[in-house]
C-alpha positions in Angstrom: 132.5 183.1 110.2 130.4 183.2 113.3 132.2 184.1 116.6 132.7 181.0 118.8 130.5 180.6 121.9 132.2 181.5 125.1 132.1 179.3 128.1 133.1 180.5 131.6 134.0 177.8 134.1 135.9 177.1 137.3 139.5 176.4 136.6 141.0 173.0 137.0 143.2 171.3 139.5 144.0 167.7 140.7 144.4 166.6 137.1 140.9 167.8 136.1 140.0 170.4 133.5 137.7 171.9 136.2 137.1 171.3 139.8 133.3 171.7 139.5 130.9 168.9 138.6 128.6 171.1 136.5 131.5 172.7 134.6 133.0 169.2 134.0 129.7 168.1 132.5 129.5 171.0 130.1 133.2 170.7 129.1 132.9 167.0 128.5 129.8 167.3 126.4 131.3 170.1 124.2 134.3 167.9 123.6 132.1 164.9 122.7 130.0 167.0 120.3 132.9 168.9 118.8 131.5 172.3 119.9 134.1 175.1 119.1 133.9 176.9 122.5 136.3 179.6 123.7 136.8 178.6 127.3 137.5 181.1 130.1 138.8 179.3 133.2 138.4 181.7 136.1 138.2 181.6 139.8 135.7 184.6 140.3 132.1 183.7 139.3 131.2 187.3 139.3 133.3 187.7 136.2 130.9 185.5 134.2 127.9 186.8 132.3 125.5 185.2 134.8 127.5 185.7 138.0 127.6 181.9 138.3 129.7 179.1 136.8 129.4 177.5 134.4 128.0 180.2 132.0 127.6 180.1 128.3 127.7 183.4 126.5 125.7 183.2 123.3 125.5 185.5 120.3 121.7 185.5 120.4 120.0 188.4 122.1 116.9 186.3 122.9 119.0 183.6 124.6 121.6 185.8 126.3 123.7 183.8 128.7 123.0 180.3 130.1 124.1 178.7 133.3 122.5 175.4 134.0 124.3 172.4 132.3 121.0 171.1 130.9 120.2 174.4 129.3 123.7 174.8 127.9 123.6 171.3 126.4 120.2 172.0 124.8 121.6 175.2 123.3 124.5 173.3 121.8 122.2 170.8 120.3 120.2 173.6 118.6 123.5 174.8 117.1 124.0 171.3 115.6 126.5 170.1 118.2 124.6 166.9 119.2 126.5 164.1 120.9 123.2 162.1 121.0 122.5 162.2 117.4 122.9 158.4 116.8 121.0 157.3 119.8 117.9 155.2 119.4 114.6 156.1 121.1 115.3 153.6 123.8 118.8 154.9 124.4 117.4 158.4 124.6 114.9 157.3 127.2 117.7 155.4 129.2 119.7 158.7 129.1 117.0 160.6 130.8 116.4 157.9 133.4 120.1 157.7 134.3 120.6 161.4 134.4 117.7 161.6 136.8 119.3 158.8 138.9 122.5 160.7 139.1 120.8 163.9 140.2 118.6 162.2 142.8 121.0 159.6 144.2 124.6 160.6 143.5 124.6 164.4 143.4 123.3 164.8 147.0 126.1 162.7 148.4 128.7 164.6 146.3 127.4 167.9 147.7 127.5 166.4 151.2 131.0 165.0 150.9 132.5 168.1 149.4 130.6 170.9 151.1 129.0 169.5 154.3 131.4 166.9 155.7 133.4 169.1 158.1 136.8 167.4 157.6 136.6 167.4 153.8 135.1 171.0 153.7 137.7 172.6 156.0 140.7 170.7 154.8 140.1 170.5 151.0 137.0 172.3 149.6 137.1 175.6 151.5 140.9 175.7 151.4 141.0 175.3 147.7 138.5 178.0 147.0 140.0 180.4 149.6 143.4 179.9 148.0 142.2 180.4 144.4 139.5 183.0 144.6 141.1 186.5 144.4 141.5 188.6 147.5 139.3 190.0 149.1 136.5 187.9 147.7 138.2 184.8 149.1 137.0 185.9 152.5 133.4 186.0 151.3 132.6 183.6 148.4 133.7 180.2 149.9 131.0 180.6 152.7 128.5 181.9 150.2 129.0 178.9 147.9 128.8 176.6 150.9 125.4 178.0 151.8 124.3 177.7 148.2 125.4 174.1 148.0 123.5 173.4 151.2 120.3 175.0 149.8 120.8 172.9 146.7 121.1 169.8 148.8 117.8 170.7 150.5 116.1 171.3 147.1 117.2 168.0 145.7 116.1 166.1 148.8 112.9 168.1 148.9 113.3 169.1 152.5 113.8 172.9 153.3 114.5 172.1 156.9 117.3 169.5 156.2 120.2 169.5 158.6 123.4 167.7 158.4 123.9 164.7 160.7 124.9 161.0 160.9 121.5 159.7 159.8 121.5 162.0 156.7 125.0 161.0 155.8 124.2 157.3 156.1 121.2 157.7 153.8 123.0 159.8 151.2 126.0 157.5 151.1 123.8 154.4 150.8 122.0 155.9 147.8 125.2 157.0 146.2 126.9 153.6 146.5 123.9 151.9 145.0 123.9 154.4 142.1 127.6 153.8 141.4 127.1 150.1 141.4 124.2 150.4 139.0 126.3 152.5 136.7 129.1 150.0 136.8 126.7 147.2 135.9 125.2 149.2 133.1 128.6 150.2 131.6 130.0 146.7 131.8 133.0 146.2 129.5 131.9 149.0 127.0 134.0 152.0 126.3 131.1 154.3 126.7 127.5 153.8 127.9 126.1 153.3 124.4 129.0 151.7 122.6 132.1 153.3 121.1 130.9 156.9 121.0 130.3 159.2 123.9 126.9 160.8 124.5 125.4 163.3 127.0 125.0 160.5 129.5 128.8 160.0 129.4 129.3 163.7 130.0 127.0 163.7 133.1 128.5 160.5 134.5 132.0 161.8 134.0 131.2 165.2 135.6 129.9 163.4 138.7 132.6 160.7 139.0 135.8 162.4 137.9 136.1 164.7 141.1 135.6 161.6 143.3 138.3 159.9 141.4 140.9 162.7 141.5 140.3 164.9 144.6 142.0 163.5 147.6 139.5 163.8 150.5 140.2 162.9 154.1 136.9 161.2 154.5 136.8 159.2 151.3 134.0 156.7 151.7 132.6 157.4 148.2 136.1 157.4 146.7 136.9 153.9 148.1 133.7 152.5 146.5 134.5 154.1 143.2 138.1 152.8 143.3 136.7 149.3 143.8 134.6 149.5 140.6 137.5 149.0 138.1 135.4 149.6 135.0 134.2 153.0 136.2 137.6 154.0 137.3 139.2 153.2 133.9 136.2 154.8 132.2 136.9 158.2 133.9 140.7 157.9 133.4 140.2 157.1 129.6 138.0 160.1 129.1 140.6 162.4 130.7 143.3 160.8 128.5 141.3 161.0 125.3 139.6 164.3 125.6 141.7 166.2 128.1 145.2 165.0 127.5 146.8 168.1 129.0 145.0 167.5 132.3 144.6 163.7 132.5 147.9 162.9 134.1 148.6 162.5 137.8 147.8 165.8 139.7 150.8 167.7 140.6 152.0 167.7 144.2 150.3 170.4 146.2 152.7 173.2 147.1 153.2 173.9 150.7 153.9 177.6 151.2 157.1 177.7 149.4 157.9 181.2 148.0 160.9 182.6 146.3 163.0 185.1 148.3 162.5 187.8 145.6 158.7 187.8 145.9 157.5 191.1 147.3 153.9 190.1 147.5 154.6 187.0 149.6 157.1 188.6 151.8 156.3 189.1 155.5 155.4 192.9 155.3 152.9 192.2 152.6 151.4 189.2 154.4 150.8 191.5 157.3 149.3 194.1 155.0 146.9 191.5 153.6 145.8 190.5 157.1 145.1 194.1 158.0 143.1 194.8 154.8 141.1 191.6 155.3 140.1 192.8 158.8 139.2 196.3 157.4 137.2 194.7 154.6 135.2 192.5 157.0 134.5 195.5 159.4 133.5 197.6 156.4 131.1 194.8 155.2 129.5 194.4 158.7 129.1 198.2 159.0 127.5 198.4 155.6 125.1 195.7 156.4 124.2 197.3 159.8 123.5 200.7 158.1 121.5 198.9 155.3 119.3 197.0 157.8 118.7 200.1 160.0 120.7 198.6 162.9 123.0 201.6 162.9 121.9 205.1 161.9 124.3 208.0 161.1 123.2 211.3 162.5 126.0 213.5 161.2 129.0 212.9 159.2 132.0 215.3 159.1 133.8 215.7 155.8 136.8 213.3 155.6 139.3 212.5 153.0 138.3 209.4 151.0 140.1 206.3 151.9 141.1 204.5 148.7 142.2 200.9 149.0 144.8 199.2 146.8 143.8 198.3 143.3 143.1 194.7 142.8 144.1 192.9 139.7 142.8 189.5 138.8 144.4 187.3 136.2 142.2 185.3 134.1 143.2 181.9 132.7 141.7 181.3 129.3 141.7 177.7 127.9 142.3 176.9 124.2 139.3 176.1 122.0 137.7 172.8 122.5 
């Protein structure tokens, strides 16, 4: 029996199997197509085969590992896991058209509301990644991902000099609201977009809408519009219940710094130690960058004892097979 394909993705929260749109799209498609994936839900993208999430580790040397949702879905189809097998030619063309619509009209607004809107980014997005990415990477990766998402927004919009502002926000949200309304009209009273069985279009739509439905954002203009579209709201909820029953309930109440008295790691001395180590880590990173760029040169170094930092152990959460 062939070894199962391995999928690496961001872990879930807020009642979602993953907090990331691309990961949700791949997870949903795999469920719809019945692909037997071994899922690794992690919070350090550097532990994936590609250094990004999602990532599919294949058994084929020529293919290696894949990261884009479209490439992962194409590979799963080649492995005979095809959620679009029963679609007509017209439905296949409609799928391509609506996926393009999602990526051009809805995705930019999602990136903006999660990663660019200052209130949402500081209070929710950056906070979640900083709390869940392992130390000391949680001081580095959230800002790095933020910059990557901003570049992705510029790429999607076709403007390398794009800068956040009220006018951009107005344009993005206008396009996103129109897109959601169009999706609602296309779905109508159907269970899925093409009848009673889900397809790749359902995976893409779910991946884009589910975070809006579940993640509680301070500035929730897009959420308010989605909640006003009853059929789309029930559509996302039904997919969670049917295909992700262990995650589809109401998200748990967020814990607010409540620790047991017997916890060494969270006691005050260890908190102080983490603060000191974070400062040393940041100083070391800046010094290394300065040396690398030639800003600082070292003329003579006296022999010193090596300073060895504490070992870091990261725990990986692995999901069951889909």
